PLY file of the C-alpha trace (Angstrom):
ply
format ascii 1.0
element vertex 281
property float x
property float y
property float z
element edge 280
property int vertex1
property int vertex2
end_header
26.16 25.40 -68.57
28.50 23.47 -66.25
28.64 26.51 -63.98
24.83 26.58 -63.80
24.65 22.92 -62.96
27.37 23.26 -60.34
25.55 26.24 -58.83
22.24 24.36 -58.73
23.89 21.37 -57.07
25.59 23.61 -54.55
22.27 25.33 -53.71
20.46 21.97 -53.38
23.20 20.60 -51.12
23.15 23.73 -49.05
19.38 23.41 -48.58
19.65 19.73 -47.66
22.41 20.28 -45.13
20.48 23.21 -43.62
17.38 21.11 -43.39
19.31 18.32 -41.74
20.87 20.67 -39.17
17.46 22.24 -38.48
15.83 18.88 -37.91
18.60 17.72 -35.64
18.42 20.89 -33.60
14.65 20.53 -33.37
14.98 16.95 -32.18
17.61 17.91 -29.61
15.40 20.70 -28.40
12.46 18.26 -28.07
14.58 15.82 -26.06
15.87 18.59 -23.84
12.31 19.78 -23.25
11.27 16.24 -22.27
14.21 15.89 -19.93
13.42 19.27 -18.32
9.80 18.32 -17.90
10.74 14.95 -16.35
13.18 16.69 -13.99
10.50 19.25 -13.07
7.95 16.51 -12.34
10.51 14.63 -10.21
11.28 17.75 -8.13
7.56 18.51 -7.72
6.88 14.94 -6.63
9.71 15.00 -4.10
8.47 18.31 -2.69
4.90 16.91 -2.54
6.14 13.82 -0.57
8.11 15.96 1.88
5.23 18.36 2.39
2.68 15.59 2.99
4.97 13.73 5.38
5.75 16.86 7.41
2.14 17.96 7.69
0.65 14.52 8.29
2.68 11.40 9.23
-0.37 9.28 8.33
-0.85 10.74 4.85
-1.17 7.28 3.42
-4.38 6.35 5.35
-7.63 5.87 3.46
-10.35 8.56 3.41
-12.60 8.72 6.49
-15.20 11.13 7.85
-15.07 13.08 11.09
-17.58 10.63 12.64
-15.21 7.61 12.18
-13.55 6.18 15.27
-9.83 6.57 14.56
-7.44 4.99 17.01
-3.80 6.04 16.93
-1.22 3.91 18.64
2.43 4.82 18.63
3.33 2.60 15.69
0.09 2.29 13.69
-3.34 3.79 13.12
-6.70 2.12 12.54
-10.35 2.84 11.87
-12.52 0.83 14.25
-15.97 -0.36 13.25
-18.13 -1.08 16.27
-20.79 -2.72 14.16
-18.39 -5.50 13.13
-16.26 -5.31 16.34
-13.02 -5.02 14.40
-11.27 -2.43 12.22
-12.17 -1.51 8.67
-8.51 -0.93 8.11
-5.12 -0.80 9.86
-2.41 1.46 8.31
1.28 1.51 9.07
4.68 2.27 7.72
7.10 -0.62 7.29
10.84 0.14 7.16
13.80 -2.14 7.06
14.77 -0.85 10.53
11.38 -2.05 11.88
12.39 -5.67 11.18
15.47 -5.73 13.45
14.72 -8.45 16.03
15.11 -6.95 19.50
11.94 -8.40 21.09
10.33 -11.82 21.30
6.66 -12.44 20.41
4.53 -11.11 23.23
1.24 -13.06 22.91
-0.38 -10.69 25.35
-3.81 -10.47 23.66
-5.93 -7.83 25.37
-8.82 -5.48 24.88
-7.98 -2.02 23.50
-9.10 0.56 26.05
-8.46 3.39 23.65
-11.42 2.26 21.57
-14.24 4.49 22.91
-17.03 2.07 22.02
-15.15 -0.85 23.47
-13.15 -3.41 21.46
-13.54 -7.14 21.23
-11.92 -9.19 23.99
-9.79 -12.36 23.78
-12.62 -14.55 25.12
-14.71 -13.70 22.08
-12.52 -16.08 20.11
-12.37 -18.95 22.66
-13.94 -22.13 21.32
-14.92 -20.41 18.04
-12.51 -22.36 15.83
-11.05 -19.08 14.50
-7.61 -17.57 15.08
-7.10 -14.08 16.44
-5.63 -12.97 13.13
-3.22 -10.04 13.20
-3.78 -7.22 10.73
-0.55 -5.49 11.54
1.61 -8.60 11.98
3.65 -9.07 15.10
6.50 -9.99 12.75
6.49 -6.38 11.47
7.23 -4.91 14.87
10.05 -6.91 16.53
12.29 -3.86 16.93
11.07 -3.05 20.46
8.97 -4.72 23.19
6.53 -1.79 23.18
6.02 -1.99 19.41
5.62 -5.75 19.55
3.11 -5.51 22.40
1.01 -2.99 20.55
0.22 -5.51 17.86
-1.69 -7.66 20.41
-4.53 -5.22 21.01
-7.81 -6.86 20.04
-8.51 -3.86 17.84
-5.78 -5.25 15.59
-7.47 -8.68 15.33
-9.97 -10.27 13.08
-11.36 -13.84 13.02
-9.45 -15.94 10.52
-9.61 -19.54 9.52
-6.55 -21.28 10.99
-5.45 -22.61 7.61
-5.73 -19.10 6.17
-3.99 -17.28 9.07
-1.13 -19.73 9.25
-0.93 -20.33 5.54
-1.47 -17.93 2.63
-1.99 -14.89 4.90
1.40 -15.59 6.51
2.99 -16.00 3.08
1.66 -12.59 2.09
2.93 -11.00 5.33
6.40 -12.48 4.64
6.30 -11.11 1.11
5.56 -7.57 2.33
8.46 -7.81 4.77
10.74 -8.90 1.89
9.56 -5.85 -0.04
10.62 -3.59 2.80
13.97 -5.30 3.17
14.88 -5.40 -0.54
13.04 -2.42 -2.07
12.53 0.20 0.65
9.88 1.67 2.92
6.39 0.36 2.35
3.09 2.04 3.30
0.58 -0.68 4.11
-3.20 -0.60 4.59
-4.80 -3.90 5.46
-8.00 -5.25 6.92
-11.09 -7.39 6.54
-13.85 -6.70 4.05
-16.64 -5.99 6.50
-20.06 -6.98 5.16
-23.38 -7.64 6.80
-24.93 -11.08 7.07
-21.92 -13.15 8.01
-21.29 -15.44 10.97
-20.64 -13.90 14.39
-18.59 -15.19 17.37
-18.34 -14.36 21.08
-20.45 -12.30 23.43
-19.44 -9.19 21.52
-20.68 -10.68 18.27
-17.48 -10.31 16.27
-18.20 -10.73 12.61
-16.27 -13.35 10.61
-15.21 -11.72 7.31
-15.26 -13.66 4.06
-12.39 -11.69 2.56
-9.20 -9.86 3.56
-7.11 -7.36 1.69
-3.71 -5.58 1.66
-2.86 -2.43 -0.22
0.94 -1.81 -0.39
2.48 1.40 -1.62
6.10 2.18 -2.52
6.46 5.94 -2.90
9.72 7.82 -3.42
10.81 11.01 -5.26
11.41 9.08 -8.48
9.20 6.05 -8.39
5.64 5.19 -7.31
4.29 1.65 -7.35
1.21 0.18 -5.69
-0.26 -3.30 -5.49
-3.39 -4.81 -3.99
-4.18 -8.27 -2.74
-7.63 -9.73 -2.14
-7.92 -13.12 -0.49
-10.82 -15.24 0.69
-10.79 -16.35 4.37
-9.84 -19.91 3.56
-6.79 -22.15 3.07
-4.97 -21.91 -0.24
-1.87 -23.42 -1.77
-1.81 -20.96 -4.64
1.01 -18.41 -4.97
0.23 -14.85 -3.80
0.51 -13.70 -7.44
-2.94 -15.29 -7.92
-4.46 -12.81 -5.49
-3.03 -9.57 -7.06
-5.50 -6.86 -7.82
-5.22 -3.17 -8.84
-5.94 -0.56 -6.17
-8.83 0.69 -8.35
-10.45 -2.77 -8.29
-9.75 -3.09 -4.59
-11.51 0.19 -3.92
-14.57 -0.98 -5.82
-14.65 -4.24 -3.85
-14.11 -2.79 -0.40
-15.67 0.70 -0.78
-12.47 2.20 0.68
-10.72 5.20 -0.95
-7.03 4.55 -0.71
-4.22 7.14 -1.07
-6.68 10.02 -1.56
-4.15 12.60 -0.33
-1.80 12.04 -3.26
-1.88 14.25 -6.35
-4.64 13.05 -8.67
-2.26 12.41 -11.56
-0.04 10.19 -9.42
-2.91 8.45 -7.71
-4.83 7.67 -10.89
-1.77 6.29 -12.66
-0.60 3.99 -9.91
-4.04 2.75 -8.89
-5.04 1.70 -12.42
-2.29 -0.85 -12.95
0.15 -3.21 -11.26
3.74 -3.65 -12.43
4.21 -7.32 -11.59
7.87 -7.21 -12.69
8.52 -4.66 -9.96
6.92 -6.70 -7.20
7.86 -10.21 -8.33
11.46 -10.08 -9.53
0 1
1 2
2 3
3 4
4 5
5 6
6 7
7 8
8 9
9 10
10 11
11 12
12 13
13 14
14 15
15 16
16 17
17 18
18 19
19 20
20 21
21 22
22 23
23 24
24 25
25 26
26 27
27 28
28 29
29 30
30 31
31 32
32 33
33 34
34 35
35 36
36 37
37 38
38 39
39 40
40 41
41 42
42 43
43 44
44 45
45 46
46 47
47 48
48 49
49 50
50 51
51 52
52 53
53 54
54 55
55 56
56 57
57 58
58 59
59 60
60 61
61 62
62 63
63 64
64 65
65 66
66 67
67 68
68 69
69 70
70 71
71 72
72 73
73 74
74 75
75 76
76 77
77 78
78 79
79 80
80 81
81 82
82 83
83 84
84 85
85 86
86 87
87 88
88 89
89 90
90 91
91 92
92 93
93 94
94 95
95 96
96 97
97 98
98 99
99 100
100 101
101 102
102 103
103 104
104 105
105 106
106 107
107 108
108 109
109 110
110 111
111 112
112 113
113 114
114 115
115 116
116 117
117 118
118 119
119 120
120 121
121 122
122 123
123 124
124 125
125 126
126 127
127 128
128 129
129 130
130 131
131 132
132 133
133 134
134 135
135 136
136 137
137 138
138 139
139 140
140 141
141 142
142 143
143 144
144 145
145 146
146 147
147 148
148 149
149 150
150 151
151 152
152 153
153 154
154 155
155 156
156 157
157 158
158 159
159 160
160 161
161 162
162 163
163 164
164 165
165 166
166 167
167 168
168 169
169 170
170 171
171 172
172 173
173 174
174 175
175 176
176 177
177 178
178 179
179 180
180 181
181 182
182 183
183 184
184 185
185 186
186 187
187 188
188 189
189 190
190 191
191 192
192 193
193 194
194 195
195 196
196 197
197 198
198 199
199 200
200 201
201 202
202 203
203 204
204 205
205 206
206 207
207 208
208 209
209 210
210 211
211 212
212 213
213 214
214 215
215 216
216 217
217 218
218 219
219 220
220 221
221 222
222 223
223 224
224 225
225 226
226 227
227 228
228 229
229 230
230 231
231 232
232 233
233 234
234 235
235 236
236 237
237 238
238 239
239 240
240 241
241 242
242 243
243 244
244 245
245 246
246 247
247 248
248 249
249 250
250 251
251 252
252 253
253 254
254 255
255 256
256 257
257 258
258 259
259 260
260 261
261 262
262 263
263 264
264 265
265 266
266 267
267 268
268 269
269 270
270 271
271 272
272 273
273 274
274 275
275 276
276 277
277 278
278 279
279 280
């Protein structure tokens, strides 16, 4: 009898140990599979970034049709809208190296002769009460005189309330520069929200937008983060966190399709949410 009981206990113990080992091996196998999948996704994403960058240095620009007037300067690209006499968007890359101060502010506002339909001119703003508001900030291009000078084309300007341009808009520009210095290369798309029925200034009838936006992307081989900002063209003492918006929401408000060249799985994930802890540490 004792032998039978001992044998039964031995068999039961053997089954329990075997089951434990099997479950442990299964768990380890699952974890290894997840790690392999994550590694595979990381490699694929890195290859995708390299391929996009090599084939198109402006891969981060919004969607546009062949009829759009696209103006490419050496250090930024824009989509000009003749109807509103200003761009729909300006897109540029912002690296830490771009912020090295080798050139003083130029202040040489001038018409952009590369705009086929003709850009606004400095006199359009004279006596209007509005600032010639930079979209690509002069402060983002101090690394050379040529780069600084390019920011003063009127195709890079939009009428902004002085309190807005010199206040909350400047605060946001400073924040984006801080991102580039502390986090890494940023891909920026910015502009006015062009809508019909607003006030116009100057002989070229430059429209005065009610809103401005920025879409900022951080995109590396192991991390992708995006954040949008939507601000009314008026003074504000609120922190920029109050103007944060997802890229999805920004697309609905502006009608602009951002980052359309990215893989859908990456694009959909980053455009649907904002990781505020990443941007506001």
